[in-house]
Each structure stands twice: as structure tokens, then as C-alpha cells.
C-alpha positions as CSV (number, residue, x, y, z in Angstrom):
1,M,92.7,115.6,79.4
2,A,91.9,112.7,77.0
3,S,95.4,111.5,76.9
4,N,95.6,111.6,80.8
5,F,92.4,109.6,81.0
6,F,93.5,106.8,78.7
7,N,96.9,106.7,80.4
8,N,95.3,106.4,83.8
9,K,92.9,103.7,82.4
10,A,95.8,101.8,81.0
11,R,97.7,102.0,84.3
12,A,94.7,100.7,86.2
13,A,94.3,97.8,83.8
14,A,98.0,97.0,84.1
15,A,97.8,97.1,87.9
16,A,94.8,94.9,88.0
17,S,96.5,92.4,85.6
18,A,99.6,92.3,87.8
19,A,97.5,91.7,90.9
20,G,95.7,88.9,89.2
21,S,98.9,87.2,88.1
22,A,100.3,87.6,91.6
23,K,97.3,85.6,93.0
24,H,97.8,82.8,90.5
25,K,101.6,82.8,90.6
26,P,103.0,79.9,88.6
27,G,105.8,79.6,91.0
28,D,104.0,77.1,93.3
29,K,105.6,73.7,93.6
30,E,102.5,72.0,92.3
31,D,102.4,74.2,89.2
32,Q,106.1,73.7,88.5
33,S,105.7,70.0,88.9
34,R,102.7,69.9,86.5
35,L,104.4,72.0,83.9
36,Q,107.8,70.3,84.1
37,P,108.7,67.8,81.4
38,W,108.7,64.3,82.8
39,V,112.2,63.7,81.5
40,E,113.4,66.3,84.0
41,K,110.9,65.5,86.7
42,Y,111.9,61.8,86.8
43,R,115.6,62.3,86.1
44,P,117.7,60.1,88.5
45,K,118.6,61.9,91.7
46,S,121.3,59.4,92.7
47,L,123.4,56.6,91.2
48,E,120.9,54.0,92.6
49,D,118.2,55.5,90.4
50,V,120.1,55.0,87.2
51,A,118.5,52.2,85.2
52,A,120.3,49.3,83.5
53,Q,123.9,50.6,83.8
54,D,125.0,48.4,86.7
55,H,128.6,48.0,85.7
56,T,129.2,51.7,85.4
57,T,127.3,52.7,88.5
58,T,129.1,50.0,90.6
59,I,132.5,51.5,89.6
60,L,131.4,55.0,90.2
61,R,130.0,54.1,93.7
62,R,133.5,52.8,94.6
63,T,135.2,56.0,93.3
64,L,132.6,57.9,95.3
65,Q,133.6,56.1,98.5
66,A,137.3,56.8,97.8
67,S,136.5,60.4,96.8
68,N,139.1,60.1,94.0
69,L,137.7,60.7,90.5
70,P,139.7,60.2,87.3
71,H,139.0,62.1,84.0
72,M,136.0,60.2,82.5
73,L,134.6,59.6,79.1
74,F,130.9,58.5,78.9
75,Y,129.8,57.2,75.5
76,G,126.8,55.4,74.1
77,P,123.5,55.9,72.3
78,P,121.2,58.8,73.2
79,G,118.8,58.4,76.1
80,T,120.8,55.8,78.0
81,G,121.5,57.9,81.1
82,K,125.0,59.4,80.5
83,T,124.2,63.0,81.5
84,S,121.9,61.9,84.3
85,T,124.6,59.6,85.8
86,I,127.3,62.3,86.0
87,L,124.9,64.9,87.4
88,A,123.8,62.4,90.1
89,L,127.4,61.6,90.9
90,A,128.2,65.3,91.1
91,K,125.3,66.0,93.5
92,S,126.4,63.0,95.6
93,L,130.0,64.3,95.7
94,F,129.4,68.0,96.5
95,G,125.9,68.4,97.8
96,P,123.6,71.4,97.2
97,I,125.8,74.1,98.6
98,L,129.1,73.3,96.8
99,Y,127.4,72.1,93.6
100,R,127.1,75.5,91.9
101,T,130.7,76.5,92.6
102,R,132.4,73.2,91.9
103,I,130.6,72.1,88.7
104,L,130.8,73.6,85.2
105,E,128.4,72.1,82.7
106,L,128.8,73.0,79.1
107,N,127.0,71.6,76.0
108,A,129.8,71.3,73.5
109,S,127.4,71.3,70.5
110,D,126.6,75.0,71.4
111,E,130.1,76.0,72.5
112,R,132.5,73.8,70.6
113,G,135.3,76.1,69.3
114,I,138.8,76.6,70.5
115,G,137.8,79.9,72.0
116,I,135.6,78.4,74.7
117,V,138.5,76.0,75.7
118,R,141.0,78.9,76.0
119,E,138.6,81.2,77.9
120,K,135.7,79.7,79.8
121,I,137.0,76.1,80.5
122,K,140.6,77.2,81.3
123,D,139.4,80.1,83.6
124,F,137.2,77.7,85.6
125,A,139.9,74.9,85.6
126,R,142.6,77.1,87.1
127,T,140.4,78.8,89.7
128,Q,141.5,77.9,93.2
129,L,139.2,76.0,95.5
130,S,137.3,77.8,98.3
131,H,134.8,76.7,101.0
132,P,131.8,79.0,101.1
133,A,130.0,79.7,104.4
134,G,127.5,77.0,105.5
135,I,130.0,74.0,105.3
136,D,130.0,72.3,108.7
137,E,130.9,68.9,110.0
138,E,127.5,67.4,109.4
139,Y,127.6,68.5,105.7
140,L,131.1,67.0,105.3
141,K,129.9,63.7,106.8
142,Q,127.0,63.6,104.3
143,Y,128.9,64.6,101.2
144,P,132.6,63.8,100.6
145,C,133.4,67.2,99.0
146,P,136.8,66.1,97.4
147,P,139.4,68.8,96.8
148,F,138.7,69.2,93.1
149,K,136.2,70.8,90.6
150,L,134.4,69.0,87.9
151,I,133.9,70.2,84.3
152,I,131.2,68.3,82.3
153,L,131.4,68.6,78.5
154,D,128.2,67.2,77.0
155,E,128.2,66.2,73.3
156,A,132.0,66.4,73.3
157,D,132.0,64.7,69.9
158,S,130.7,67.9,68.4
159,M,133.9,69.8,69.4
160,T,136.3,70.8,66.7
161,Q,139.6,69.0,66.3
162,D,141.5,72.2,67.4
163,A,139.3,72.5,70.5
164,Q,139.9,68.9,71.5
165,S,143.7,69.4,71.0
166,A,143.7,72.5,73.1
167,L,141.8,70.6,75.8
168,R,144.6,68.1,76.3
169,R,147.0,70.6,77.8
170,T,144.4,72.0,80.1
171,M,143.5,68.6,81.4
172,E,147.1,67.9,82.2
173,T,148.0,71.2,83.8
174,Y,145.1,71.5,86.2
175,S,144.4,67.9,86.9
176,R,145.3,68.4,90.6
177,I,142.3,70.6,91.2
178,T,140.0,69.9,88.2
179,R,138.5,66.7,86.7
180,F,136.9,66.4,83.3
181,C,133.9,64.3,82.2
182,L,133.4,64.1,78.4
183,I,130.0,62.8,77.2
184,C,129.5,61.7,73.6
185,N,127.4,59.4,71.4
186,Y,130.3,58.5,69.1
187,V,133.6,57.7,70.8
188,T,135.4,57.5,67.5
189,R,135.0,61.3,67.1
190,I,137.1,62.0,70.2
191,I,140.8,62.3,69.3
192,E,142.9,59.5,70.6
193,P,145.2,61.7,72.8
194,L,142.1,63.0,74.6
195,A,140.4,59.6,75.0
196,S,143.6,58.0,76.4
197,R,143.6,60.5,79.3
198,C,140.1,59.3,80.4
199,S,138.6,56.3,82.0
200,K,136.0,55.0,79.4
201,F,132.5,54.0,80.4
202,R,130.2,52.5,77.8
203,F,126.5,53.1,78.2
204,K,124.5,50.4,76.4
205,S,120.9,50.6,75.1
206,L,118.4,49.9,77.8
207,D,117.0,46.4,77.9
208,G,113.2,45.9,78.0
209,G,113.2,44.9,81.7
210,A,114.9,47.9,83.3
211,A,113.4,50.5,80.9
212,G,110.0,48.9,81.2
213,D,110.1,49.0,85.0
214,R,111.0,52.7,84.9
215,I,108.1,53.5,82.5
216,T,105.7,51.5,84.7
217,E,106.9,53.5,87.8
218,I,106.3,56.8,86.0
219,A,102.9,55.7,84.8
220,H,101.9,54.6,88.3
221,A,103.2,57.9,89.8
222,E,101.2,59.9,87.3
223,K,98.1,57.7,87.8
224,L,97.9,56.7,84.1
225,T,95.7,53.9,82.8
226,L,97.6,51.9,80.2
227,E,96.3,49.3,77.8
228,D,98.1,46.0,77.7
229,G,101.1,46.2,75.5
230,V,101.6,50.0,75.8
231,V,104.9,49.7,77.7
232,E,106.3,47.2,75.2
233,K,105.2,49.4,72.3
234,L,106.9,52.5,73.9
235,L,110.1,50.5,74.2
236,Q,109.9,49.3,70.6
237,C,109.2,52.7,69.2
238,S,112.0,54.4,71.2
239,E,114.6,51.7,70.3
240,G,116.4,51.7,73.7
241,D,116.1,55.5,74.2
242,L,114.4,55.9,77.6
243,R,114.2,59.7,77.2
244,R,112.2,59.3,74.0
245,A,110.0,56.7,75.6
246,I,109.1,59.0,78.5
247,T,108.4,61.8,76.1
248,Y,106.0,59.6,74.1
249,L,104.3,58.6,77.3
250,Q,103.8,62.2,78.4
251,S,102.5,63.1,74.9
252,A,100.0,60.3,75.2
253,A,98.9,61.5,78.6
254,R,98.3,65.0,77.2
255,L,96.4,63.4,74.3
256,V,93.9,61.8,76.7
257,G,93.7,65.1,78.7
258,H,95.7,64.0,81.8
259,I,97.5,66.7,83.9
260,G,99.8,66.0,86.8
261,G,98.0,62.9,88.1
262,S,94.6,64.6,88.5
263,S,92.0,66.3,86.4
264,A,92.5,70.0,87.3
265,K,89.0,71.4,86.6
266,K,88.5,75.0,87.6
267,D,85.6,77.4,87.4
268,G,85.6,79.4,84.1
269,D,88.6,77.5,82.8
270,E,87.6,76.0,79.5
271,D,90.9,74.2,78.9
272,A,90.7,72.6,82.3
273,E,87.1,71.6,81.6
274,M,88.1,69.9,78.4
275,V,90.9,68.1,80.3
276,D,88.4,66.7,82.8
277,V,86.3,65.2,80.1
278,G,89.1,62.9,78.9
279,S,91.1,62.4,82.1
280,S,89.8,58.8,82.6
281,E,90.5,57.7,79.1
282,L,92.8,54.7,78.4
283,I,96.2,55.2,76.8
284,T,96.2,52.6,73.9
285,V,98.9,51.1,71.7
286,R,97.5,52.9,68.7
287,M,97.9,56.3,70.4
288,V,101.6,55.5,71.0
289,E,102.0,54.5,67.4
290,E,100.4,57.7,66.2
291,I,102.6,59.8,68.5
292,A,105.8,58.0,67.4
293,G,104.9,58.2,63.7
294,V,104.8,54.4,63.3
295,V,103.4,53.3,59.9
296,P,100.3,51.1,60.5
297,E,100.7,47.4,59.8
298,S,97.8,47.5,57.3
299,V,99.8,50.0,55.1
300,L,102.9,47.7,55.2
301,D,100.6,44.7,54.4
302,R,99.4,46.5,51.2
303,L,102.9,47.4,50.1
304,T,104.2,43.9,50.8
305,Q,101.3,42.4,48.8
306,A,101.9,44.8,45.9
307,M,105.7,43.9,45.8
308,Q,105.0,40.2,45.3
309,P,106.2,39.1,41.9
310,K,103.5,38.6,39.3
311,K,103.2,35.6,36.9
312,L,102.3,37.9,34.1
313,G,103.4,41.5,33.6
314,S,105.1,43.9,36.0
315,A,104.4,44.8,39.6
316,Y,104.9,48.5,38.8
317,E,101.2,49.5,38.6
318,A,100.3,47.9,41.9
319,V,103.4,49.2,43.7
320,A,103.0,52.8,42.3
321,A,99.4,53.0,43.4
322,V,100.3,52.0,47.0
323,V,103.4,54.2,47.2
324,T,101.3,57.2,45.9
325,D,98.8,56.6,48.8
326,I,101.7,56.3,51.3
327,V,103.3,59.6,50.3
328,A,99.9,61.3,50.1
329,D,99.1,60.2,53.7
330,G,102.4,61.8,54.8
331,W,104.2,58.8,56.2
332,S,107.9,59.2,56.8
333,A,110.0,57.4,54.2
334,T,112.8,56.6,56.8
335,Q,110.2,55.1,59.2
336,L,108.7,53.1,56.4
337,L,112.0,51.7,55.3
338,T,112.9,50.8,58.9
339,Q,109.8,48.8,59.4
340,L,110.0,47.2,56.0
341,Y,113.6,46.2,56.7
342,R,112.5,44.4,59.9
343,R,109.8,42.5,58.0
344,V,112.3,41.4,55.3
345,V,115.1,40.4,57.7
346,F,112.9,38.4,60.1
347,N,111.0,36.7,57.3
348,D,112.1,33.1,57.2
349,A,110.4,32.5,53.9
350,I,112.9,34.7,52.0
351,P,116.2,32.9,51.2
352,D,119.4,34.3,52.6
353,I,120.9,35.1,49.2
354,Q,117.9,37.3,48.4
355,K,118.0,38.9,51.9
356,N,121.6,39.8,51.2
357,K,120.7,41.7,48.0
358,I,117.7,43.4,49.6
359,V,119.7,44.6,52.6
360,T,122.1,46.2,50.1
361,V,119.1,48.0,48.5
362,F,118.0,49.3,52.0
363,S,121.5,50.6,52.7
364,E,121.6,52.5,49.4
365,M,118.2,54.0,50.0
366,D,119.1,55.1,53.6
367,K,122.1,56.9,52.2
368,R,120.0,58.6,49.6
369,L,117.4,59.8,52.1
370,V,120.2,61.2,54.3
371,D,121.5,63.1,51.3
372,G,118.0,64.6,50.8
373,S,116.6,62.7,47.8
374,D,112.9,62.7,47.0
375,E,111.0,60.4,49.3
376,H,108.3,59.4,46.7
377,L,111.0,58.2,44.2
378,S,113.1,56.5,46.9
379,I,110.2,54.5,48.2
380,L,109.1,53.6,44.7
381,D,112.6,52.6,43.7
382,V,113.2,50.4,46.8
383,A,109.8,48.6,46.5
384,L,110.3,47.8,42.8
385,R,113.9,46.6,43.3
386,I,112.8,44.3,46.2
387,S,110.0,43.1,44.0
388,G,112.6,42.3,41.2
389,I,114.8,40.4,43.7
390,L,112.0,38.4,45.0
391,G,111.0,37.5,41.5
392,G,114.5,36.2,40.8
393,A,115.6,39.1,38.6
């Protein structure tokens, strides 16, 4: 009897929980939009939406009009719109009905061996074309629907040499019904026989104007209040990577308690109540710096002051004290060296001969940090060596 009672009680509780979750189903469009990362929410839907890649989008629009696409190789820094551009082009070519059957998108960093080329890619490439139900004259007028499929290989520079070599023959054999688009950050890692089969499109780092306009549009759409200089600071911290800039902006919006363009306060919801308290707050430059892990200028000022050569004695004591504080505060050594490098290179008071020696020191330290050396010792070493160079040693 007791076991039946507890089982029935558990079933009733489960049923009540299911009923409650059905009432507040997170499948509503508003909830999905609120929970969606802004990088995906504001991903370009068409070639016209792609920012700052005018040369590439102009050529692709012409190929779109001709409905004849070559094999393509997109390369350039991360966050410049490579994947967004080919996805927007694919949607413009095939429309919502044919998109799922005509497009194969693979991330080569996950599936990069020769097996995936021989099985998944080859099977899709040789599949004959078919028109599903629902394709009518109106649909064909709106979308070109050319007689070929499209295989998108993201991060193709992560593919092994054997896999790239195996891909050559597949591209040649099935080129009549299949086109390939390879996307990579480093074009030098794509073997030459594969690169020569593709039309190359270089995506450059976004300039301040186009990226700034895009961030401003997103901030306006999300009803954010930005302090003067926030957009410029986002661009500076992201270093031309628009994806990173948008992520920083969303993190800052969460920090001030902003959700989906409105303060969603609900009865009995403590989280929503906390959100409402800070929803009118201003997003400041300092918030962006904290989110991006930027070392404050005051810390750099202390380190720069300690590195100045002394008339008597060594600068070791002063430098060691500042470096110990920097490491104790948890600042990134790589970020610190990047900011210190900019200070040195753009300082007109330092002679070019000394800058040349200092830049060599920075390159050595960067290599050591990549290899996993101790951050405390690396920062201390680079600061003391720069101090010695400035002192004429």
C-alpha cells in the first residue's frame, strides 16, 4: 500500500509539472528570440546584409543572377562574415524548400579525416537531383534553383592532408551536379591542387565604419543605452572580429540586466525582478573593457613607470613589485603584452633602433607564452629586458 501511495503521488507530481511546463512552453517565438545568441539572431539573411565585403558580395550577386556557381574558397580572419555569406547565398539560390536537400554543411574541424570525404561527402556529391513536392512556377521565379547541390566545408584548413587530397577527385568527378565551398582562416593550409580548383574570395577585417554601423543597428534594435565611445571600444577590443564584438555587446546587456529589448518582470520571478532593477542602466566603456579582459590603463601606467631606467641601481625592485601585483590580480599575460606592444610601437619618444630591439623581445615572449611558459616569469623577463634596452644596455 505504501509503495502504491508514493508511486501515485510521484505520478501526480510529474503530471502537474508537465502541465505547468506546457503552459509556459519555451517554444514561443518571443522566448526563442530572447534566448537566442545575438550572433545568430542578427546573422545576415541576404547578401545585401553582409557588412564591409563589397567586392565579394558584388561578384556573388552576379553569379546569383547567372545561376552558375564555381567551386569557391573563402578565406580571411574569424568573424568577418565567411560562413554568413555562403549561407545567405545558398538561401537566395534554393529557397526554404530546397535548402535542406541541396545543401550539406560540415565543420571540418570536427569531421576532418579521409573517412568523412570517402563516405559522407562522396555520398552526398553523387546523389542525383530531385524536385520535391511544393515547387511551382512562383517559387522558381523567386529562387533560381540551379541544377546542382552545394557542399560547405567550414574550417577546411583543419582537414588532414590525406582528406584534402581525396577531396580533389570528388570535386572533379561530380562537378556537374555538385559545387564545393571551402571556408578557412589560413589559405596557406589548403593544398595547392585543391586551391587551384576554386575561385578565391578574401574576406578582410571589418573597418570601423561598417562594423560600427552594424553594432549601432543591433543596439538600437535591442533598445540599449550606450555611453559615448562604447562602439569604438567594442571594435578596438574585437580587433575586426564582428562576431566577438556582438558577443561582448550581448554580455554587457546581460550585465546591466537587459533582456530582449524590455524588462521582463513577472510575478514571483525573482530573476526577472532583479533584471527590472538594472534594465535602465547605461552600458559604459569600462564594462566593455572588463568583459573583454582589457588591462586598465592605470596598470599599464604603473608598469611603464617602473620600467623607466634609473640613474642609480637597477629597475628590478620596482618592476618585480608591479608584475607581482599584475599576476595576483589575474590579468592575462598575452593581453598585457598586446597592449604594452601598442604603447611601445606608437610612442614617438622611443628611437626606431630601440623599437626594433623591443619588438624582437615581444616576438620571443609571444612564442614562449604559446608554448606554455610561466606567465609571471615571462612578464617579468620582458619588462626587465625592455627596461635594459631603454637604458641603452
